Kinemage of the C-alpha trace (Angstrom):
@kinemage 1
@onewidth
@group {chain A} dominant
@subgroup {mainchain}
@vectorlist {calphas} color= white
{ca unk a 1} P 15.666 4.965 -5.211
{ca unk a 2} L 19.375 5.174 -5.882
{ca unk a 3} L 21.338 2.053 -5.868
{ca unk a 4} L 23.329 3.213 -3.114
{ca unk a 5} L 19.985 3.216 -0.896
{ca unk a 6} L 19.294 -0.379 -1.892
{ca unk a 7} L 19.939 -3.446 0.258
{ca unk a 8} L 20.487 -7.095 -0.822
{ca unk a 9} L 17.613 -9.389 -0.547
{ca unk a 10} L 19.910 -12.004 1.283
{ca unk a 11} L 20.432 -9.140 4.108
{ca unk a 12} L 16.555 -8.477 4.646
{ca unk a 13} L 15.115 -9.104 7.879
{ca unk a 14} L 13.125 -12.427 7.497
{ca unk a 15} L 10.262 -10.390 9.395
{ca unk a 16} L 10.115 -7.752 6.790
{ca unk a 17} L 9.780 -10.437 4.067
{ca unk a 18} L 6.742 -11.804 6.316
{ca unk a 19} L 5.285 -8.537 6.198
{ca unk a 20} L 5.357 -8.404 2.444
{ca unk a 21} L 3.810 -12.104 2.432
{ca unk a 22} L 1.176 -11.075 4.472
{ca unk a 23} L 0.184 -8.266 1.802
{ca unk a 24} L 0.409 -10.837 -0.913
{ca unk a 25} L -1.978 -13.195 1.178
{ca unk a 26} L -4.708 -10.583 1.502
{ca unk a 27} L -4.226 -9.146 -2.009
{ca unk a 28} L -4.388 -12.421 -3.770
{ca unk a 29} L -7.241 -13.997 -0.981
{ca unk a 30} L -4.522 -16.877 -0.148
{ca unk a 31} L -3.090 -18.373 2.777
{ca unk a 32} L 0.643 -19.396 3.292
{ca unk a 33} L 1.519 -22.039 5.969
{ca unk a 34} L 4.885 -22.383 7.699
{ca unk a 35} L 6.235 -25.283 5.901
{ca unk a 36} L 5.364 -23.762 2.386
{ca unk a 37} L 8.643 -21.942 2.389
{ca unk a 38} L 10.839 -24.680 4.213
{ca unk a 39} L 12.513 -25.629 1.020
{ca unk a 40} L 12.703 -22.099 -0.249
{ca unk a 41} L 16.252 -20.973 -0.920
{ca unk a 42} L 16.006 -18.560 -3.772
{ca unk a 43} L 13.635 -15.473 -4.867
{ca unk a 44} L 12.562 -17.624 -7.474
{ca unk a 45} L 11.421 -20.274 -5.364
{ca unk a 46} L 9.457 -18.010 -3.237
{ca unk a 47} L 7.618 -16.558 -6.358
{ca unk a 48} L 6.658 -20.131 -7.644
{ca unk a 49} L 5.053 -20.867 -4.186
{ca unk a 50} L 3.141 -17.838 -4.437
{ca unk a 51} L 2.018 -18.292 -8.098
{ca unk a 52} L 1.512 -22.010 -7.249
{ca unk a 53} L -0.967 -21.055 -4.126
{ca unk a 54} L -2.917 -19.142 -6.689
{ca unk a 55} L -3.568 -22.368 -8.797
{ca unk a 56} L -5.868 -20.313 -11.157
{ca unk a 57} L -5.939 -20.580 -15.063
{ca unk a 58} L -4.048 -18.052 -16.840
{ca unk a 59} L -5.250 -15.033 -18.687
{ca unk a 60} L -4.276 -12.094 -20.673
{ca unk a 61} L -6.965 -9.667 -19.025
{ca unk a 62} L -4.812 -6.866 -17.236
{ca unk a 63} L -6.519 -6.150 -13.651
{ca unk a 64} L -4.617 -3.235 -13.388
{ca unk a 65} L -6.309 -1.713 -16.195
{ca unk a 66} L -9.826 -2.700 -14.865
{ca unk a 67} L -9.138 -1.350 -11.619
{ca unk a 68} L -8.559 2.042 -13.107
{ca unk a 69} L -11.703 1.947 -15.151
{ca unk a 70} L -13.459 0.818 -11.763
{ca unk a 71} L -12.046 3.456 -10.122
{ca unk a 72} L -12.647 6.020 -12.762
{ca unk a 73} L -16.472 5.281 -12.784
{ca unk a 74} L -16.570 5.442 -9.181
{ca unk a 75} L -14.869 8.840 -8.777
{ca unk a 76} L -17.063 10.034 -11.747
{ca unk a 77} L -20.059 8.979 -10.111
{ca unk a 78} L -19.309 10.458 -6.623
{ca unk a 79} L -18.041 13.896 -8.096
{ca unk a 80} L -20.648 13.933 -10.942
{ca unk a 81} L -18.112 14.425 -13.441
{ca unk a 82} L -17.259 12.962 -16.979
{ca unk a 83} L -15.086 9.744 -16.471
{ca unk a 84} L -13.192 10.689 -19.670
{ca unk a 85} L -11.769 13.640 -17.961
{ca unk a 86} L -10.122 11.243 -15.445
{ca unk a 87} L -6.444 10.063 -16.568
{ca unk a 88} L -3.676 8.405 -14.662
{ca unk a 89} L -1.718 11.550 -14.280
{ca unk a 90} L -4.903 13.312 -12.932
{ca unk a 91} L -4.206 14.765 -9.707
{ca unk a 92} L -6.472 13.606 -6.809
{ca unk a 93} L -6.738 17.269 -5.305
{ca unk a 94} L -8.140 18.440 -8.557
{ca unk a 95} L -10.816 15.607 -8.498
{ca unk a 96} L -11.502 16.009 -4.800
{ca unk a 97} L -11.546 19.867 -3.504
{ca unk a 98} L -10.620 20.405 0.277
{ca unk a 99} L -14.263 21.292 0.970
{ca unk a 100} L -16.176 18.114 1.593
{ca unk a 101} L -13.277 15.945 0.766
{ca unk a 102} L -13.549 13.454 3.533
{ca unk a 103} L -17.407 12.916 2.811
{ca unk a 104} L -16.520 12.521 -0.834
{ca unk a 105} L -13.984 10.109 -0.109
{ca unk a 106} L -16.283 8.105 2.276
{ca unk a 107} L -18.960 7.666 -0.635
{ca unk a 108} L -15.925 6.485 -2.940
{ca unk a 109} L -15.509 3.997 -0.472
{ca unk a 110} L -18.701 2.907 -0.239
{ca unk a 111} L -18.852 2.821 -4.016
{ca unk a 112} L -15.694 0.379 -4.452
{ca unk a 113} L -16.725 -1.550 -1.200
{ca unk a 114} L -13.268 -0.905 0.119
{ca unk a 115} L -11.493 0.960 2.857
{ca unk a 116} L -9.154 2.949 0.974
{ca unk a 117} L -6.933 4.684 3.407
{ca unk a 118} L -6.691 7.434 1.031
{ca unk a 119} L -6.267 10.256 3.402
{ca unk a 120} L -3.675 11.228 6.015
{ca unk a 121} L -2.124 14.111 8.056
{ca unk a 122} L 0.099 16.512 6.095
{ca unk a 123} L 3.802 16.359 6.518
{ca unk a 124} L 4.311 19.366 8.455
{ca unk a 125} L 1.926 18.301 10.891
{ca unk a 126} L 3.368 14.893 11.025
{ca unk a 127} L 6.656 15.915 11.713
{ca unk a 128} L 5.548 18.527 14.297
{ca unk a 129} L 3.651 15.529 16.341
{ca unk a 130} L 7.029 13.572 16.051
{ca unk a 131} L 8.906 16.351 17.431
{ca unk a 132} L 6.453 16.558 20.370
{ca unk a 133} L 6.623 12.851 21.250
{ca unk a 134} L 10.511 13.068 21.055
{ca unk a 135} L 10.437 16.205 23.687
{ca unk a 136} L 7.958 14.145 25.829
{ca unk a 137} L 10.206 11.282 26.086
{ca unk a 138} L 13.138 13.572 26.823
{ca unk a 139} L 11.402 15.034 29.581
{ca unk a 140} L 11.116 11.676 31.472
{ca unk a 141} L 14.847 12.446 32.487
{ca unk a 142} L 13.512 15.416 34.262
{ca unk a 143} L 10.050 15.323 35.245
{ca unk a 144} L 7.822 12.172 34.542
{ca unk a 145} L 4.724 14.018 35.306
{ca unk a 146} L 5.642 16.615 32.745
{ca unk a 147} L 6.466 13.778 30.192
{ca unk a 148} L 3.109 11.703 30.791
{ca unk a 149} L 1.141 14.804 30.286
{ca unk a 150} L 2.978 15.589 26.948
{ca unk a 151} L 2.501 12.032 25.795
{ca unk a 152} L -1.239 12.059 26.724
{ca unk a 153} L -1.224 15.252 24.658
{ca unk a 154} L 0.588 13.802 21.691
{ca unk a 155} L -1.993 10.852 21.660
{ca unk a 156} L -4.883 13.210 21.861
{ca unk a 157} L -3.689 15.530 19.037
{ca unk a 158} L -2.634 12.408 16.939
{ca unk a 159} L -5.972 10.871 17.119
{ca unk a 160} L -7.756 13.990 16.197
{ca unk a 161} L -5.256 14.482 13.225
{ca unk a 162} L -5.969 11.081 12.000
{ca unk a 163} L -9.830 11.651 12.374
{ca unk a 164} L -9.690 14.925 10.379
{ca unk a 165} L -6.606 14.277 8.225
{ca unk a 166} L -7.383 15.714 4.542
{ca unk a 167} L -4.128 15.120 2.465
{ca unk a 168} L -3.920 12.383 0.003
{ca unk a 169} L -1.207 9.682 0.402
{ca unk a 170} L -1.148 9.213 -3.476
{ca unk a 171} L -1.100 12.243 -5.645
{ca unk a 172} L -2.475 10.765 -8.720
{ca unk a 173} L -5.179 8.548 -9.858
{ca unk a 174} L -2.471 6.336 -11.537
{ca unk a 175} L -0.549 6.138 -8.058
{ca unk a 176} L -3.827 5.361 -6.462
{ca unk a 177} L -4.757 2.743 -8.848
{ca unk a 178} L -1.428 1.132 -8.590
{ca unk a 179} L -1.632 0.639 -4.569
{ca unk a 180} L -5.257 -0.505 -5.200
{ca unk a 181} L -4.059 -3.486 -7.462
{ca unk a 182} L -1.325 -4.375 -5.450
{ca unk a 183} L -2.821 -4.341 -2.282
{ca unk a 184} L -6.484 -5.923 -3.447
{ca unk a 185} L -5.612 -7.680 -6.404
{ca unk a 186} L -8.707 -10.220 -6.321
{ca unk a 187} L -10.990 -7.354 -4.988
{ca unk a 188} L -10.648 -5.744 -8.633
{ca unk a 189} L -10.034 -8.721 -10.512
{ca unk a 190} L -12.669 -9.217 -13.125
{ca unk a 191} L -12.326 -13.009 -13.836
{ca unk a 192} L -11.925 -14.291 -10.074
{ca unk a 193} L -11.169 -17.798 -11.652
{ca unk a 194} L -8.204 -16.482 -13.621
{ca unk a 195} L -4.987 -14.399 -13.444
{ca unk a 196} L -2.388 -12.738 -15.686
{ca unk a 197} L 0.651 -14.650 -14.736
{ca unk a 198} L 3.028 -11.767 -15.805
{ca unk a 199} L 1.082 -8.988 -14.025
{ca unk a 200} L 1.107 -11.308 -10.775
{ca unk a 201} L 4.754 -11.610 -11.031
{ca unk a 202} L 5.111 -7.446 -11.549
{ca unk a 203} L 3.070 -7.103 -8.709
{ca unk a 204} L 5.306 -9.121 -6.367
{ca unk a 205} L 8.424 -7.715 -7.813
{ca unk a 206} L 6.818 -4.187 -6.914
{ca unk a 207} L 6.049 -5.303 -3.625
{ca unk a 208} L 9.538 -6.545 -2.752
{ca unk a 209} L 11.247 -3.254 -4.303
{ca unk a 210} L 9.039 -0.808 -2.776
{ca unk a 211} L 8.421 -2.194 0.616
{ca unk a 212} L 12.020 -3.511 1.143
{ca unk a 213} L 13.847 -0.951 -0.725
{ca unk a 214} L 15.564 -3.549 -2.752
{ca unk a 215} L 16.755 -2.691 -6.225
{ca unk a 216} L 15.086 -4.347 -9.183
{ca unk a 217} L 18.450 -5.640 -10.259
{ca unk a 218} L 18.500 -7.668 -7.327
{ca unk a 219} L 15.456 -9.527 -7.813
{ca unk a 220} L 16.834 -12.275 -9.825
{ca unk a 221} L 15.169 -15.846 -9.892
{ca unk a 222} L 18.564 -17.071 -8.410
{ca unk a 223} L 18.867 -14.404 -5.816
{ca unk a 224} L 19.274 -16.289 -2.419
{ca unk a 225} L 17.111 -15.388 0.488
{ca unk a 226} L 18.296 -14.427 3.983
């Protein structure tokens, strides 16, 4: 992300920040209440509220690393391969050939006891469906019957495309593990009563930079919220 493409935290829509907080709730198995943030004015204070909600002992155990080992073992068992052959930069398409990919991914989900959202439709098909929807919308100005037919067709094709999507959302195991750790931290945390404070802060920072297109330089403790 270029500096010119980023936005300031105090210019971010509060609803977008709320979306990130909901991801944090799910990942760390915590629950926020509206008054938790009543006195929060800076990014640092926001992080303090999140960490205080965890209220767990600190450890140096790295959950990201543990997640990688779990995922590696699960993939190896699913694909009947040597786990040592799976590295963070290993391409997911190499591990899961197209033939039987959806079935194998389903087995991986069962092994990890988690819905992974690992597959999606390819970019070309996604763009084609978006174009189809836009054309159908424009048709409302000329013929509502034609437009309605187009939208119904778009809905049906989109459902089928998602049902049989076969492209990976993350290209490497490392990127896949990063998302799992970010979105399901406590699920993969080996010590449920302990967390790595530095790792938690890193995950919070990455959620704000990645989901809100905010530069890392903007995320200082004293940065004001909108």
